[in-house]
C-alpha atoms as an extended CHARMM CRD file, in Angstrom:
* protein
*
       204  EXT
         1         1  MET       CA            -11.2210000000       26.8480000000       14.2490000000  PROA      1               0.0000000000
         2         2  GLN       CA             -7.9800000000       27.8230000000       15.7030000000  PROA      2               0.0000000000
         3         3  ILE       CA             -4.2470000000       27.6980000000       14.0070000000  PROA      3               0.0000000000
         4         4  ARG       CA             -1.6650000000       28.4950000000       16.6250000000  PROA      4               0.0000000000
         5         5  GLY       CA              0.7560000000       31.5780000000       16.4360000000  PROA      5               0.0000000000
         6         6  ALA       CA             -1.8840000000       32.8500000000       14.1450000000  PROA      6               0.0000000000
         7         7  ARG       CA             -6.1210000000       32.6490000000       15.2660000000  PROA      7               0.0000000000
         8         8  ILE       CA             -7.5720000000       31.8270000000       11.9960000000  PROA      8               0.0000000000
         9         9  VAL       CA            -11.6410000000       31.4880000000       11.9590000000  PROA      9               0.0000000000
        10        10  VAL       CA            -11.9810000000       28.6940000000        9.2260000000  PROA      10              0.0000000000
        11        11  PRO       CA            -16.0160000000       28.4380000000        8.0190000000  PROA      11              0.0000000000
        12        12  PRO       CA            -17.4400000000       25.0690000000        8.2910000000  PROA      12              0.0000000000
        13        13  CYS       CA            -18.2300000000       24.1660000000        4.3250000000  PROA      13              0.0000000000
        14        14  ALA       CA            -13.9580000000       24.9450000000        4.4550000000  PROA      14              0.0000000000
        15        15  VAL       CA            -13.1600000000       22.2100000000        7.2560000000  PROA      15              0.0000000000
        16        16  ALA       CA            -12.7270000000       18.5970000000        6.0230000000  PROA      16              0.0000000000
        17        17  LEU       CA            -15.1080000000       17.1570000000        8.7320000000  PROA      17              0.0000000000
        18        18  ALA       CA            -13.2940000000       13.5580000000        8.3880000000  PROA      18              0.0000000000
        19        19  LEU       CA            -10.9310000000       13.1310000000       11.8260000000  PROA      19              0.0000000000
        20        20  LEU       CA             -7.4430000000       11.2510000000       11.4490000000  PROA      20              0.0000000000
        21        21  THR       CA             -7.1940000000        9.0010000000       13.3640000000  PROA      21              0.0000000000
        22        22  GLY       CA             -4.2720000000        5.9920000000       13.6150000000  PROA      22              0.0000000000
        23        23  CYS       CA             -1.8720000000        5.5480000000       10.5630000000  PROA      23              0.0000000000
        24        24  GLY       CA             -2.8260000000        2.6230000000        7.9540000000  PROA      24              0.0000000000
        25        25  ASP       CA             -1.0860000000        0.4080000000        5.5250000000  PROA      25              0.0000000000
        26        26  ASP       CA             -0.1460000000        0.5690000000        2.6490000000  PROA      26              0.0000000000
        27        27  LYS       CA             -0.6520000000       -2.5680000000        0.4210000000  PROA      27              0.0000000000
        28        28  ASP       CA              1.5400000000       -3.1440000000       -3.1880000000  PROA      28              0.0000000000
        29        29  THR       CA              0.0320000000       -5.6880000000       -5.6860000000  PROA      29              0.0000000000
        30        30  ALA       CA              2.1480000000       -6.8040000000       -8.4640000000  PROA      30              0.0000000000
        31        31  THR       CA              0.2340000000       -9.0490000000      -11.0360000000  PROA      31              0.0000000000
        32        32  PRO       CA              2.6550000000      -10.9120000000      -12.4670000000  PROA      32              0.0000000000
        33        33  THR       CA              1.9120000000      -10.8180000000      -16.2120000000  PROA      33              0.0000000000
        34        34  THR       CA              2.8210000000      -14.4050000000      -18.0020000000  PROA      34              0.0000000000
        35        35  SER       CA              3.8900000000      -14.2860000000      -22.2630000000  PROA      35              0.0000000000
        36        36  SER       CA              2.1420000000      -16.5390000000      -23.4380000000  PROA      36              0.0000000000
        37        37  ALA       CA              2.6140000000      -16.4240000000      -27.2770000000  PROA      37              0.0000000000
        38        38  ALA       CA              0.7520000000      -19.8840000000      -29.5940000000  PROA      38              0.0000000000
        39        39  PRO       CA              3.4630000000      -21.9070000000      -30.9720000000  PROA      39              0.0000000000
        40        40  THR       CA              3.1410000000      -21.5990000000      -34.8830000000  PROA      40              0.0000000000
        41        41  SER       CA              3.1520000000      -24.7830000000      -37.3340000000  PROA      41              0.0000000000
        42        42  ALA       CA              6.2390000000      -25.1340000000      -39.7580000000  PROA      42              0.0000000000
        43        43  ALA       CA              7.6030000000      -28.2860000000      -41.7180000000  PROA      43              0.0000000000
        44        44  PRO       CA             10.1310000000      -29.3330000000      -40.0450000000  PROA      44              0.0000000000
        45        45  SER       CA             13.8490000000      -28.9150000000      -41.5180000000  PROA      45              0.0000000000
        46        46  SER       CA             16.3320000000      -31.2260000000      -41.7690000000  PROA      46              0.0000000000
        47        47  SER       CA             18.3400000000      -28.1580000000      -42.4370000000  PROA      47              0.0000000000
        48        48  ALA       CA             17.6060000000      -26.2420000000      -39.1020000000  PROA      48              0.0000000000
        49        49  ALA       CA             19.6800000000      -25.5930000000      -36.8210000000  PROA      49              0.0000000000
        50        50  PRO       CA             19.1550000000      -27.0560000000      -33.3540000000  PROA      50              0.0000000000
        51        51  THR       CA             16.9930000000      -24.3370000000      -31.1230000000  PROA      51              0.0000000000
        52        52  ALA       CA             18.3020000000      -23.0490000000      -28.1800000000  PROA      52              0.0000000000
        53        53  PRO       CA             16.9040000000      -23.3920000000      -25.1040000000  PROA      53              0.0000000000
        54        54  PRO       CA             14.5690000000      -20.2830000000      -23.7030000000  PROA      54              0.0000000000
        55        55  SER       CA             16.5010000000      -18.4130000000      -21.1070000000  PROA      55              0.0000000000
        56        56  SER       CA             15.9640000000      -19.1480000000      -17.4240000000  PROA      56              0.0000000000
        57        57  SER       CA             17.2280000000      -15.6250000000      -15.8160000000  PROA      57              0.0000000000
        58        58  ALA       CA             13.8600000000      -13.6980000000      -15.0440000000  PROA      58              0.0000000000
        59        59  PRO       CA             14.8020000000       -9.9310000000      -14.6350000000  PROA      59              0.0000000000
        60        60  THR       CA             15.1690000000       -8.9900000000      -11.3650000000  PROA      60              0.0000000000
        61        61  THR       CA             12.3240000000       -7.1870000000       -9.0760000000  PROA      61              0.0000000000
        62        62  THR       CA             12.6250000000       -3.0220000000       -9.2240000000  PROA      62              0.0000000000
        63        63  ARG       CA             10.2280000000       -0.8740000000       -8.1990000000  PROA      63              0.0000000000
        64        64  PRO       CA              7.6970000000        0.5180000000      -10.3710000000  PROA      64              0.0000000000
        65        65  PRO       CA              9.3410000000        3.6340000000      -12.4950000000  PROA      65              0.0000000000
        66        66  ALA       CA              8.2280000000        6.6980000000      -11.4280000000  PROA      66              0.0000000000
        67        67  LEU       CA              4.1980000000        7.2660000000      -12.5850000000  PROA      67              0.0000000000
        68        68  GLY       CA              4.1250000000       10.6690000000      -13.8440000000  PROA      68              0.0000000000
        69        69  GLU       CA              0.7400000000       13.1030000000      -13.3010000000  PROA      69              0.0000000000
        70        70  VAL       CA             -1.6740000000       11.9080000000      -11.8710000000  PROA      70              0.0000000000
        71        71  ASP       CA             -5.5560000000       12.4460000000      -13.0660000000  PROA      71              0.0000000000
        72        72  PRO       CA             -6.6440000000       15.2650000000      -10.4800000000  PROA      72              0.0000000000
        73        73  ALA       CA            -10.4170000000       14.5540000000      -11.7030000000  PROA      73              0.0000000000
        74        74  GLN       CA             -9.3700000000       10.8160000000       -9.5610000000  PROA      74              0.0000000000
        75        75  TYR       CA             -8.8720000000       12.9550000000       -6.4060000000  PROA      75              0.0000000000
        76        76  ARG       CA            -11.2480000000       15.1310000000       -6.2690000000  PROA      76              0.0000000000
        77        77  GLN       CA            -13.6030000000       15.1050000000       -3.2010000000  PROA      77              0.0000000000
        78        78  GLN       CA            -16.3140000000       18.3520000000       -1.9690000000  PROA      78              0.0000000000
        79        79  MET       CA            -13.8640000000       20.8000000000       -1.2980000000  PROA      79              0.0000000000
        80        80  GLY       CA            -10.5520000000       20.5240000000       -2.4770000000  PROA      80              0.0000000000
        81        81  TYR       CA             -8.7740000000       17.3420000000       -4.4960000000  PROA      81              0.0000000000
        82        82  TYR       CA             -7.7560000000       15.0100000000       -1.3960000000  PROA      82              0.0000000000
        83        83  PHE       CA             -4.7870000000       12.5620000000       -1.4050000000  PROA      83              0.0000000000
        84        84  GLN       CA             -3.1390000000       10.6900000000        1.6540000000  PROA      84              0.0000000000
        85        85  SER       CA              1.0200000000        9.2680000000        1.5420000000  PROA      85              0.0000000000
        86        86  PRO       CA              1.3930000000        5.2900000000        0.2970000000  PROA      86              0.0000000000
        87        87  SER       CA              2.1770000000        4.8740000000        4.1750000000  PROA      87              0.0000000000
        88        88  GLY       CA             -0.4640000000        6.7720000000        5.2650000000  PROA      88              0.0000000000
        89        89  THR       CA              1.1780000000        8.8680000000        7.7660000000  PROA      89              0.0000000000
        90        90  PHE       CA              0.9660000000       12.1470000000        5.6930000000  PROA      90              0.0000000000
        91        91  LEU       CA             -2.6480000000       13.4650000000        4.4510000000  PROA      91              0.0000000000
        92        92  CYS       CA             -2.8380000000       16.1060000000        1.8000000000  PROA      92              0.0000000000
        93        93  ALA       CA             -5.0370000000       18.3990000000        0.4450000000  PROA      93              0.0000000000
        94        94  ILE       CA             -5.0570000000       21.1460000000       -2.7400000000  PROA      94              0.0000000000
        95        95  LEU       CA             -7.9260000000       22.9570000000       -1.7710000000  PROA      95              0.0000000000
        96        96  ASP       CA            -10.5300000000       25.1860000000       -3.8870000000  PROA      96              0.0000000000
        97        97  GLN       CA            -10.2870000000       27.8320000000       -1.3640000000  PROA      97              0.0000000000
        98        98  PRO       CA             -7.2730000000       28.5610000000        1.0820000000  PROA      98              0.0000000000
        99        99  ILE       CA             -7.3460000000       28.7860000000        5.0070000000  PROA      99              0.0000000000
       100       100  ASP       CA             -5.0630000000       32.4430000000        4.8680000000  PROA      100             0.0000000000
       101       101  GLU       CA             -2.8980000000       33.7030000000        1.4130000000  PROA      101             0.0000000000
       102       102  ASN       CA             -0.2510000000       30.8420000000        2.5980000000  PROA      102             0.0000000000
       103       103  ALA       CA             -2.3910000000       27.7640000000        3.4710000000  PROA      103             0.0000000000
       104       104  GLN       CA             -4.2260000000       26.5070000000        0.2160000000  PROA      104             0.0000000000
       105       105  ALA       CA             -2.0410000000       23.2440000000       -0.3620000000  PROA      105             0.0000000000
       106       106  GLY       CA             -1.3490000000       21.0880000000        2.5630000000  PROA      106             0.0000000000
       107       107  CYS       CA             -0.3090000000       17.8300000000        4.7710000000  PROA      107             0.0000000000
       108       108  GLN       CA             -0.7660000000       16.8400000000        8.4470000000  PROA      108             0.0000000000
       109       109  GLY       CA              0.5200000000       14.4020000000        9.9860000000  PROA      109             0.0000000000
       110       110  PRO       CA              3.7970000000       13.6770000000       12.4060000000  PROA      110             0.0000000000
       111       111  THR       CA              7.2930000000       14.5770000000       11.5430000000  PROA      111             0.0000000000
       112       112  THR       CA              9.7010000000       15.8100000000       13.4190000000  PROA      112             0.0000000000
       113       113  PRO       CA             11.7570000000       18.3870000000       14.5200000000  PROA      113             0.0000000000
       114       114  ALA       CA              9.2930000000       20.9310000000       15.8470000000  PROA      114             0.0000000000
       115       115  PRO       CA             10.3230000000       24.2520000000       14.7550000000  PROA      115             0.0000000000
       116       116  ALA       CA             10.4190000000       26.3440000000       17.7130000000  PROA      116             0.0000000000
       117       117  ASP       CA              7.5580000000       28.2290000000       17.6680000000  PROA      117             0.0000000000
       118       118  GLN       CA              5.3730000000       24.8400000000       17.2620000000  PROA      118             0.0000000000
       119       119  LYS       CA              7.1480000000       22.7710000000       19.6220000000  PROA      119             0.0000000000
       120       120  ASP       CA              4.5980000000       22.7100000000       22.5170000000  PROA      120             0.0000000000
       121       121  CYS       CA              1.6130000000       22.2920000000       19.8070000000  PROA      121             0.0000000000
       122       122  TRP       CA              3.4140000000       18.7700000000       18.2120000000  PROA      122             0.0000000000
       123       123  ALA       CA              4.4170000000       17.3870000000       20.7840000000  PROA      123             0.0000000000
       124       124  LYS       CA              0.6800000000       16.9870000000       22.3030000000  PROA      124             0.0000000000
       125       125  ASN       CA             -1.0150000000       16.5520000000       19.8130000000  PROA      125             0.0000000000
       126       126  PRO       CA              1.7060000000       15.1000000000       16.3080000000  PROA      126             0.0000000000
       127       127  ASN       CA             -1.1410000000       14.8400000000       14.2340000000  PROA      127             0.0000000000
       128       128  ALA       CA             -1.6590000000       18.2790000000       14.7280000000  PROA      128             0.0000000000
       129       129  SER       CA              1.7210000000       19.2280000000       12.7660000000  PROA      129             0.0000000000
       130       130  SER       CA              0.8330000000       20.2020000000        9.5690000000  PROA      130             0.0000000000
       131       131  LEU       CA              2.6410000000       22.5240000000        6.2530000000  PROA      131             0.0000000000
       132       132  ALA       CA              1.1740000000       25.0760000000        3.9550000000  PROA      132             0.0000000000
       133       133  VAL       CA              2.2060000000       26.7550000000        0.9470000000  PROA      133             0.0000000000
       134       134  GLY       CA             -0.3770000000       29.3260000000       -0.8280000000  PROA      134             0.0000000000
       135       135  LYS       CA              1.8280000000       32.3440000000       -1.6950000000  PROA      135             0.0000000000
       136       136  ARG       CA              4.5890000000       31.5900000000        0.8050000000  PROA      136             0.0000000000
       137       137  ALA       CA              4.9700000000       28.5080000000        2.5370000000  PROA      137             0.0000000000
       138       138  ARG       CA              4.5280000000       27.9980000000        6.5710000000  PROA      138             0.0000000000
       139       139  THR       CA              4.0280000000       25.6040000000        9.7110000000  PROA      139             0.0000000000
       140       140  LEU       CA              0.4620000000       25.4150000000       11.5330000000  PROA      140             0.0000000000
       141       141  CYS       CA             -1.0120000000       23.6970000000       14.2550000000  PROA      141             0.0000000000
       142       142  LEU       CA             -4.0780000000       21.9610000000       13.4700000000  PROA      142             0.0000000000
       143       143  ASN       CA             -6.8920000000       21.0800000000       15.5650000000  PROA      143             0.0000000000
       144       144  GLN       CA             -8.8840000000       19.1500000000       13.2570000000  PROA      144             0.0000000000
       145       145  GLY       CA             -8.9460000000       17.7810000000        9.7470000000  PROA      145             0.0000000000
       146       146  VAL       CA             -8.5500000000       20.6160000000        7.4730000000  PROA      146             0.0000000000
       147       147  PHE       CA             -6.1810000000       18.3310000000        4.6380000000  PROA      147             0.0000000000
       148       148  VAL       CA             -7.9040000000       15.3050000000        5.6040000000  PROA      148             0.0000000000
       149       149  GLY       CA            -10.1820000000       13.8350000000        2.3060000000  PROA      149             0.0000000000
       150       150  GLU       CA            -13.6300000000       11.4580000000        3.0690000000  PROA      150             0.0000000000
       151       151  PRO       CA            -13.1940000000        8.1630000000        3.8100000000  PROA      151             0.0000000000
       152       152  ILE       CA            -13.2870000000        5.9310000000        0.1100000000  PROA      152             0.0000000000
       153       153  ASP       CA            -12.9510000000        2.7010000000       -0.7730000000  PROA      153             0.0000000000
       154       154  GLY       CA            -16.2090000000        1.6080000000        2.1390000000  PROA      154             0.0000000000
       155       155  GLY       CA            -13.6710000000        2.5930000000        4.9770000000  PROA      155             0.0000000000
       156       156  ASN       CA            -13.7850000000        5.1330000000        8.0150000000  PROA      156             0.0000000000
       157       157  ARG       CA            -10.4860000000        6.5010000000        8.2490000000  PROA      157             0.0000000000
       158       158  GLY       CA            -10.3070000000        9.4700000000        6.0960000000  PROA      158             0.0000000000
       159       159  GLY       CA             -7.6340000000       10.6340000000        3.4760000000  PROA      159             0.0000000000
       160       160  GLY       CA             -8.7240000000       10.4720000000        0.1990000000  PROA      160             0.0000000000
       161       161  ARG       CA             -6.7000000000        8.1180000000       -2.6890000000  PROA      161             0.0000000000
       162       162  VAL       CA             -3.1200000000        6.9380000000       -2.3920000000  PROA      162             0.0000000000
       163       163  LEU       CA             -1.0570000000        8.9060000000       -3.9780000000  PROA      163             0.0000000000
       164       164  PRO       CA              1.6770000000        6.4680000000       -4.9650000000  PROA      164             0.0000000000
       165       165  TYR       CA              5.9170000000        7.0300000000       -4.7970000000  PROA      165             0.0000000000
       166       166  GLY       CA              6.7450000000        8.5490000000       -7.9830000000  PROA      166             0.0000000000
       167       167  ALA       CA              3.3470000000       10.4460000000       -8.6110000000  PROA      167             0.0000000000
       168       168  SER       CA              2.6940000000       14.0110000000       -8.7550000000  PROA      168             0.0000000000
       169       169  ILE       CA             -0.9070000000       16.0040000000       -8.9150000000  PROA      169             0.0000000000
       170       170  THR       CA             -1.1540000000       19.3250000000      -10.3940000000  PROA      170             0.0000000000
       171       171  VAL       CA             -4.1310000000       21.5230000000       -9.3250000000  PROA      171             0.0000000000
       172       172  GLY       CA             -3.4130000000       25.5380000000      -10.2490000000  PROA      172             0.0000000000
       173       173  PRO       CA             -0.6150000000       26.5040000000       -9.4250000000  PROA      173             0.0000000000
       174       174  PHE       CA              0.0610000000       23.4000000000       -7.4090000000  PROA      174             0.0000000000
       175       175  THR       CA              1.9480000000       20.8790000000       -7.4850000000  PROA      175             0.0000000000
       176       176  CYS       CA              2.2000000000       18.0890000000       -5.1520000000  PROA      176             0.0000000000
       177       177  SER       CA              4.4010000000       14.6240000000       -5.3210000000  PROA      177             0.0000000000
       178       178  SER       CA              5.0080000000       11.5760000000       -3.1930000000  PROA      178             0.0000000000
       179       179  ALA       CA              8.5860000000       10.0450000000       -2.9660000000  PROA      179             0.0000000000
       180       180  GLU       CA              9.7040000000        8.0830000000       -0.7450000000  PROA      180             0.0000000000
       181       181  ASN       CA             11.2300000000       10.6880000000        1.2220000000  PROA      181             0.0000000000
       182       182  GLY       CA              7.9810000000       12.7180000000        1.8280000000  PROA      182             0.0000000000
       183       183  VAL       CA              6.0230000000       14.8420000000        0.2800000000  PROA      183             0.0000000000
       184       184  THR       CA              6.6830000000       17.3840000000       -1.2700000000  PROA      184             0.0000000000
       185       185  CYS       CA              3.6480000000       20.9490000000       -2.6960000000  PROA      185             0.0000000000
       186       186  THR       CA              5.1110000000       23.8850000000       -4.1320000000  PROA      186             0.0000000000
       187       187  ASN       CA              3.9990000000       26.9650000000       -5.7710000000  PROA      187             0.0000000000
       188       188  ASP       CA              5.0200000000       26.6180000000       -8.9240000000  PROA      188             0.0000000000
       189       189  SER       CA              3.7880000000       30.4060000000       -9.9820000000  PROA      189             0.0000000000
       190       190  THR       CA              6.4390000000       31.8270000000       -6.6660000000  PROA      190             0.0000000000
       191       191  GLY       CA              8.6410000000       28.4400000000       -6.2190000000  PROA      191             0.0000000000
       192       192  ASN       CA              7.6370000000       28.2810000000       -2.9800000000  PROA      192             0.0000000000
       193       193  GLY       CA              7.0120000000       25.4850000000       -0.7140000000  PROA      193             0.0000000000
       194       194  PHE       CA              7.6290000000       22.1800000000        1.6170000000  PROA      194             0.0000000000
       195       195  GLN       CA              8.5510000000       18.7310000000        2.1270000000  PROA      195             0.0000000000
       196       196  ILE       CA              7.3230000000       16.8100000000        4.4180000000  PROA      196             0.0000000000
       197       197  ALA       CA              8.5860000000       13.5080000000        5.9910000000  PROA      197             0.0000000000
       198       198  ARG       CA              8.6630000000       11.4050000000        9.4190000000  PROA      198             0.0000000000
       199       199  GLU       CA             11.5020000000       12.5440000000       10.2590000000  PROA      199             0.0000000000
       200       200  MET       CA             12.2270000000       15.7000000000        8.4330000000  PROA      200             0.0000000000
       201       201  ASN       CA             10.3920000000       19.4160000000        7.2450000000  PROA      201             0.0000000000
       202       202  ARG       CA             11.0030000000       21.9100000000        5.9270000000  PROA      202             0.0000000000
       203       203  THR       CA              9.8620000000       25.1930000000        3.9800000000  PROA      203             0.0000000000
       204       204  PHE       CA             11.0600000000       27.1090000000        1.6200000000  PROA      204             0.0000000000
């Protein structure tokens, strides 16, 4: 495997074999709950006040509250913990073994603008664009699905389970969070990390 800007040879066993394909659409399925408490029997009372009609105001539809931490075991695959953003745009992982000292948790997928050192690579293949963090954070140009998990649920598209908006996964010193404004991964011990979205990306 070759990462431009720094030539790194990755043993085959350290690279996820799944390749990037087109982005899929996620479907949020909400199952309405119906309160159906059985009526209780009561003796009629002549002094009972007439009951008020039930309220017809239903709660407005809102986004569910933050889900908080997920169980990492649900995201476990052979070489790490793999997940994808709800939109399917970004495929991410917290690897058991780092690619190098500055790349152990990362995401790959189309993002703009490209930093100066990655303009050629990211322009030729948007799915090669990647951000990662180890001891520090960095941008990468990848020619394989390094942070792409194996297909799940009988599909043929890699990526691992969806990490819902508002949820985060923590493995060792790394925490990755999913939000509508992108995926953020941080090395909690150093404070370094990155944020990636379709139209923005940054390392810190």
